[in-house]
C-alpha positions as CSV (number, residue, x, y, z in Angstrom):
1,M,-28.6,-88.7,243.2
2,P,-30.0,-91.2,245.8
3,A,-33.6,-93.6,244.3
4,Y,-36.1,-91.5,245.8
5,L,-38.4,-94.4,246.0
6,P,-40.2,-94.1,242.6
7,F,-43.9,-95.7,242.7
8,T,-46.2,-97.0,240.6
9,G,-49.4,-98.7,240.1
10,V,-52.1,-99.4,243.2
11,R,-50.4,-101.1,245.6
12,T,-49.7,-101.3,249.0
13,S,-46.0,-101.9,250.4
14,Q,-44.0,-101.5,253.7
15,H,-41.0,-99.8,252.4
16,P,-38.9,-101.4,255.4
17,N,-35.4,-98.9,254.0
18,L,-37.6,-96.3,255.0
19,S,-35.7,-94.6,258.2
20,P,-38.1,-93.4,261.0
21,M,-38.2,-89.5,261.6
22,E,-39.8,-88.5,265.2
23,N,-41.6,-85.1,265.4
24,Q,-41.5,-84.6,261.8
25,R,-43.9,-82.7,259.4
26,F,-45.1,-85.4,256.8
27,I,-46.7,-83.5,253.8
28,I,-48.2,-84.9,250.6
29,H,-48.5,-82.8,247.4
30,I,-51.0,-85.3,245.2
31,D,-51.4,-83.6,241.4
32,M,-54.3,-85.4,239.6
33,D,-52.7,-87.2,236.2
34,A,-53.5,-84.8,233.1
35,F,-56.6,-84.5,235.0
36,F,-59.4,-83.1,232.6
37,A,-58.3,-85.2,230.0
38,S,-58.6,-88.3,231.7
39,V,-62.2,-87.4,233.0
40,E,-62.5,-87.4,229.1
41,Q,-61.2,-90.6,228.2
42,M,-62.9,-92.2,231.5
43,D,-66.0,-91.6,230.5
44,N,-65.3,-92.5,227.3
45,P,-63.2,-95.7,226.8
46,K,-63.4,-95.1,222.9
47,T,-60.9,-92.3,223.7
48,A,-58.2,-94.6,225.8
49,G,-54.9,-94.2,224.3
50,R,-55.6,-91.8,221.7
51,P,-54.1,-88.3,221.8
52,L,-57.2,-86.5,222.9
53,I,-57.1,-82.4,223.3
54,V,-59.5,-80.5,225.7
55,G,-60.1,-77.3,224.8
56,G,-61.3,-74.6,221.7
57,N,-62.1,-75.0,218.1
58,P,-59.0,-75.8,215.8
59,Q,-60.2,-74.1,213.3
60,G,-60.7,-71.2,215.0
61,R,-59.1,-69.4,217.6
62,G,-58.9,-71.9,220.6
63,V,-56.9,-72.7,222.8
64,V,-55.4,-76.2,224.8
65,A,-56.8,-76.2,228.1
66,A,-55.7,-79.8,228.9
67,C,-54.4,-82.5,227.0
68,S,-53.9,-86.9,227.1
69,Y,-50.1,-88.0,227.6
70,E,-50.6,-89.7,224.1
71,A,-51.1,-85.9,222.5
72,R,-48.0,-84.8,225.0
73,K,-45.8,-86.9,223.1
74,F,-46.2,-84.7,219.9
75,G,-45.1,-81.7,221.7
76,I,-48.6,-80.7,222.7
77,H,-48.9,-78.6,225.9
78,S,-51.6,-76.3,227.7
79,A,-52.0,-73.0,226.9
80,M,-51.0,-74.1,222.9
81,S,-53.3,-72.5,220.2
82,A,-55.1,-75.4,219.0
83,A,-54.6,-74.6,215.5
84,N,-50.7,-75.0,216.7
85,A,-51.6,-78.8,218.5
86,L,-54.0,-79.9,215.5
87,K,-50.8,-79.1,213.1
88,L,-48.4,-81.5,215.6
89,C,-51.0,-84.1,215.6
90,P,-53.6,-83.7,212.8
91,H,-55.8,-87.3,214.1
92,A,-55.7,-85.9,217.8
93,L,-59.4,-85.6,219.1
94,F,-60.5,-82.6,220.1
95,I,-63.1,-82.6,223.2
96,R,-65.2,-79.3,224.4
97,P,-64.1,-78.6,228.3
98,R,-67.1,-79.9,230.7
99,K,-66.5,-78.1,233.4
100,D,-69.4,-79.2,235.8
101,R,-68.5,-82.2,235.5
102,Y,-64.8,-81.9,236.1
103,H,-65.5,-80.2,239.7
104,E,-68.0,-83.5,239.9
105,V,-65.3,-85.4,239.6
106,S,-63.1,-83.4,241.9
107,T,-65.5,-83.0,244.6
108,Q,-64.9,-87.0,245.2
109,V,-61.4,-86.4,245.2
110,M,-61.1,-83.9,247.4
111,N,-63.4,-85.9,249.2
112,I,-60.7,-88.5,250.0
113,F,-58.6,-86.2,250.7
114,K,-60.9,-85.1,253.5
115,N,-61.4,-88.5,254.4
116,C,-57.8,-89.2,254.8
117,A,-55.9,-86.6,256.2
118,P,-56.6,-83.8,259.4
119,L,-55.4,-80.8,257.0
120,V,-56.6,-80.5,253.2
121,E,-55.2,-77.3,251.4
122,P,-56.7,-77.9,247.6
123,L,-54.8,-75.9,244.8
124,S,-57.1,-76.3,242.2
125,L,-59.3,-78.8,241.0
126,D,-56.9,-81.2,240.6
127,E,-54.2,-80.9,243.3
128,A,-53.9,-80.4,246.9
129,F,-51.7,-80.1,249.7
130,L,-52.0,-82.5,253.1
131,D,-50.4,-82.6,255.8
132,I,-50.8,-85.8,258.1
133,S,-48.4,-85.7,260.6
134,A,-50.7,-85.5,263.8
135,D,-51.6,-88.9,262.8
136,H,-48.7,-90.2,261.6
137,A,-45.4,-90.9,263.9
138,N,-42.8,-92.2,260.8
139,L,-42.3,-91.4,257.4
140,P,-43.0,-95.0,256.6
141,A,-46.9,-94.4,258.0
142,A,-46.6,-91.3,255.9
143,V,-46.0,-93.2,252.8
144,R,-48.3,-96.4,253.2
145,T,-51.5,-93.6,254.2
146,T,-50.3,-91.6,250.5
147,E,-50.5,-95.3,248.9
148,Q,-53.8,-96.0,250.1
149,I,-55.0,-92.5,249.1
150,R,-54.0,-93.4,245.7
151,S,-55.7,-96.8,245.6
152,R,-59.1,-95.2,247.0
153,I,-58.8,-92.7,244.0
154,F,-57.9,-95.4,241.5
155,H,-60.3,-97.9,242.3
156,E,-63.3,-95.2,243.6
157,V,-62.7,-92.4,241.0
158,G,-61.0,-94.6,238.4
159,L,-58.4,-92.1,237.5
160,T,-54.7,-92.5,238.4
161,C,-53.2,-89.3,240.1
162,S,-49.3,-88.7,241.3
163,A,-48.1,-87.7,244.7
164,G,-45.2,-86.4,246.5
165,V,-44.1,-86.9,250.0
166,S,-41.4,-84.9,252.2
167,Y,-41.3,-83.0,254.9
168,N,-42.3,-79.9,253.6
169,K,-44.8,-78.3,251.3
170,F,-41.9,-77.2,248.5
171,L,-40.4,-80.4,248.5
172,A,-43.6,-82.6,248.5
173,K,-45.0,-80.3,245.5
174,V,-40.9,-80.7,243.1
175,A,-41.3,-84.8,244.3
176,S,-45.1,-85.2,242.6
177,D,-43.7,-84.4,239.7
178,I,-40.8,-86.3,239.6
179,N,-42.1,-89.8,238.6
180,K,-45.6,-88.7,236.7
181,P,-47.9,-90.3,235.5
182,D,-48.8,-92.6,238.5
183,G,-46.1,-92.4,240.4
184,L,-44.9,-91.6,244.0
185,T,-41.9,-90.1,245.2
186,V,-40.2,-89.7,249.1
187,I,-37.8,-87.3,249.8
188,P,-36.6,-88.2,253.4
189,V,-35.5,-85.0,255.4
190,E,-31.9,-87.0,255.4
191,E,-31.6,-87.0,251.7
192,A,-33.0,-83.3,251.1
193,K,-29.9,-81.9,250.3
194,D,-28.7,-83.7,248.1
195,F,-31.2,-84.4,246.0
196,L,-31.4,-80.3,246.2
197,A,-28.0,-80.0,244.9
198,S,-28.5,-81.8,242.0
199,L,-32.1,-80.6,241.2
200,A,-32.0,-78.8,237.8
201,I,-33.4,-75.0,238.2
202,G,-36.1,-74.9,236.5
203,K,-37.7,-78.3,238.5
204,F,-37.4,-75.6,241.4
205,Y,-40.8,-74.8,242.3
206,G,-41.9,-71.1,241.1
207,V,-39.0,-70.8,239.2
208,G,-40.7,-70.4,235.5
209,K,-39.1,-70.0,232.0
210,V,-38.3,-66.1,232.7
211,T,-36.6,-66.6,235.9
212,E,-34.9,-70.0,234.4
213,K,-33.5,-67.9,232.3
214,K,-32.1,-64.9,234.7
215,M,-30.4,-67.8,236.6
216,H,-28.5,-69.5,233.9
217,S,-27.5,-65.8,233.5
218,L,-26.0,-65.7,236.8
219,G,-24.2,-69.4,236.4
220,V,-27.2,-70.7,238.6
221,R,-28.2,-74.2,236.8
222,T,-28.8,-76.6,239.6
223,G,-30.1,-76.3,243.9
224,Q,-26.0,-76.5,244.7
225,D,-25.2,-73.4,242.7
226,L,-27.9,-71.7,244.1
227,L,-26.3,-72.0,247.6
228,R,-23.3,-69.9,246.4
229,F,-25.1,-66.8,246.9
230,Q,-26.4,-64.7,249.9
231,K,-29.8,-63.8,250.7
232,I,-29.2,-60.4,250.2
233,E,-27.8,-61.2,247.0
234,L,-30.9,-63.2,245.6
235,E,-33.5,-60.4,247.0
236,R,-31.3,-57.8,244.7
237,F,-31.4,-60.0,241.9
238,F,-35.2,-61.4,242.4
239,G,-37.1,-59.2,245.0
240,K,-38.7,-60.7,247.5
241,A,-38.5,-64.4,245.4
242,G,-35.2,-63.9,246.5
243,A,-35.4,-64.9,249.9
244,F,-38.1,-67.3,248.9
245,F,-35.2,-69.1,246.6
246,Y,-32.6,-68.6,249.5
247,D,-34.4,-70.7,252.1
248,I,-35.9,-73.6,249.6
249,A,-32.4,-74.2,248.4
250,K,-31.6,-75.0,251.8
251,G,-34.9,-77.6,252.0
252,I,-36.4,-74.7,254.4
253,D,-40.5,-73.9,253.7
254,N,-42.3,-73.7,256.8
255,R,-45.1,-72.9,255.3
256,P,-48.7,-74.7,257.1
257,V,-50.8,-76.7,254.8
258,Q,-53.8,-74.3,255.3
259,S,-57.0,-76.5,255.4
260,R,-59.0,-72.7,254.6
261,Q,-58.3,-71.4,251.2
262,E,-59.0,-67.6,251.4
263,R,-59.9,-66.3,248.2
264,K,-56.4,-64.9,246.3
265,S,-57.6,-63.0,243.8
266,I,-60.5,-62.0,241.6
267,G,-60.4,-61.6,237.4
268,S,-61.2,-62.0,234.0
269,E,-59.9,-62.1,230.9
270,T,-61.0,-62.9,227.4
271,T,-59.1,-64.4,224.1
272,L,-60.7,-61.6,221.3
273,Q,-62.3,-63.0,218.1
274,T,-59.3,-60.9,216.0
275,D,-56.0,-59.2,217.0
276,I,-55.9,-56.0,217.7
277,L,-53.7,-53.0,217.6
278,E,-55.3,-50.2,218.2
279,L,-55.1,-48.5,221.8
280,Q,-58.9,-47.3,221.5
281,Q,-60.0,-50.9,221.3
282,V,-58.0,-52.4,223.7
283,D,-59.7,-49.5,226.4
284,E,-62.6,-51.1,225.5
285,V,-62.2,-54.8,226.2
286,L,-60.4,-53.2,229.7
287,E,-63.7,-51.7,230.6
288,K,-65.8,-54.3,229.8
289,L,-63.3,-56.6,232.1
290,S,-63.1,-53.7,234.7
291,L,-66.6,-53.8,235.0
292,K,-67.0,-58.0,235.3
293,V,-64.6,-57.4,238.3
294,E,-66.5,-55.1,239.7
295,H,-69.3,-57.0,239.7
296,A,-67.2,-60.1,241.1
297,L,-65.8,-57.9,244.0
298,Q,-69.5,-56.7,244.5
299,A,-70.3,-60.3,244.8
300,K,-67.9,-61.7,247.4
301,G,-68.1,-58.0,249.2
302,C,-64.4,-57.3,249.2
303,S,-61.3,-55.0,246.9
304,G,-57.9,-55.5,246.2
305,S,-54.5,-53.4,246.4
306,T,-53.1,-55.1,243.6
307,I,-53.9,-54.6,239.8
308,T,-52.8,-57.0,237.1
309,L,-53.1,-56.2,233.4
310,K,-52.2,-59.3,231.6
311,V,-51.4,-59.3,227.9
312,R,-50.6,-61.9,225.6
313,Y,-50.0,-61.0,222.2
314,H,-50.7,-62.3,218.4
315,D,-47.4,-64.7,218.9
316,F,-48.6,-65.7,222.1
317,T,-45.9,-64.2,224.0
318,T,-47.7,-63.7,227.7
319,V,-46.6,-60.8,229.6
320,T,-48.1,-59.3,233.1
321,R,-47.9,-55.8,234.5
322,S,-49.1,-54.8,237.9
323,L,-49.2,-52.0,240.6
324,T,-50.2,-52.0,244.3
325,F,-51.9,-49.3,246.1
326,P,-52.4,-48.6,249.9
327,T,-56.4,-48.3,249.6
328,P,-58.1,-51.0,247.9
329,L,-59.5,-50.6,244.6
330,S,-63.5,-52.1,243.7
331,K,-64.6,-49.8,241.1
332,A,-64.6,-49.7,237.5
333,D,-63.5,-46.7,237.1
334,E,-61.0,-46.6,239.5
335,I,-59.5,-49.4,238.1
336,M,-59.3,-48.3,234.9
337,S,-57.9,-45.1,235.9
338,H,-54.6,-47.1,236.4
339,V,-54.8,-48.9,233.5
340,P,-52.8,-46.8,231.0
341,K,-49.6,-46.6,233.1
342,L,-49.7,-50.2,232.9
343,L,-50.4,-50.3,229.2
344,R,-47.6,-48.1,228.9
345,T,-44.7,-50.6,229.7
346,T,-46.1,-53.4,227.5
347,E,-46.3,-53.0,223.3
348,A,-50.3,-52.7,223.7
349,G,-50.4,-50.1,220.5
350,K,-47.2,-51.4,218.6
351,T,-47.8,-55.4,218.3
352,K,-51.3,-57.1,218.0
353,I,-52.6,-58.6,220.8
354,R,-54.8,-61.6,221.3
355,L,-55.8,-62.2,224.7
356,L,-56.5,-59.0,227.5
357,G,-57.3,-59.8,231.4
358,L,-57.5,-57.9,234.5
359,T,-56.8,-58.9,238.0
360,L,-57.4,-57.5,241.4
361,S,-55.1,-59.4,244.4
362,N,-54.6,-58.8,247.6
363,L,-57.8,-58.8,248.7
364,T,-59.9,-56.9,251.7
365,D,-62.9,-58.0,253.0
366,R,-64.7,-54.4,252.9
367,S,-65.6,-54.9,256.2
368,Q,-62.4,-54.4,258.0
369,R,-61.6,-51.1,257.8
370,M,-57.9,-51.8,256.7
371,P,-56.6,-54.0,253.9
372,R,-54.4,-57.6,254.6
373,Q,-52.3,-58.8,252.7
374,L,-53.5,-62.7,251.9
375,N,-50.3,-65.7,252.5
376,L,-50.0,-66.0,248.6
377,P,-48.6,-70.2,248.3
378,F,-46.0,-70.6,246.0
379,S,-48.1,-73.2,244.4
């Protein structure tokens, strides 16, 4: 595998070996390092260097929302039960999330992005795509700007981040994860083919654990293996995602960086105080969630064409089931009328459940007559 310019620290350098590429897109993906945990360590220096977990009560049914890199060394990760995290690291420091503080710091970071790039697409509080093509004539200039952004975040906010730079969103996203934490990885267009060919399929963004397992069953373990399949074959195995996999294996991703992010979904979920088994209990919880979704839809003035049910069983196995309709829904009773069909495709009533969620997506402004499909990025 070629050297993809790993970078650590906050210094600025020229990278003279990068070849200029005129008329090329320059996309940056920046991901803050262990954001929630890093904010806590920044605000309380006494916690620096300690395994720190942001989440719920480990004595109850709390879940890990985020953890420091020191905690990750013990095998702790987000969405793990806090009780299991405590078993893995008994001396870990547990801190309750401070959402307002994370939003405050996120605003600082996003303002730096907007000050440095004409197009910024936030993906969450701690990551975003930046398109700096309009202001940069070549890749070395784009890399220098990325280093300057990282330096500003470090000096003005006090946190580190990891970044990826390439000619499309997919490669930039993958690149940002290669040298975490506090790293910069650059994938020039002329090196993308070799990079993707040797990349493990599980590292392809959009390939989760279930898809990775299916890929392995097909003999696909690297990007090179993926190239053996025709587009129609991948669509047969993976549905619409198959076309995406076909393109990205070749380094093709023409999705633009969109500054105005439309809301992709509205939902509500709850972790139950005790695991439940009876379907009547499940229905009662889902009715409450459907009312919350209805109120949120009313507040946003929209409706949705796709219902997604989320079920997490007592062993933390999580499944989602979805249905899409030609007419958008906005009322709780409309949502609940379709829930039984979704539940029948799960283990509800047979296996104890610890979490339930309902989400409406493919959102439509109710002022419009016809629903419109939102562009959902693989990010």
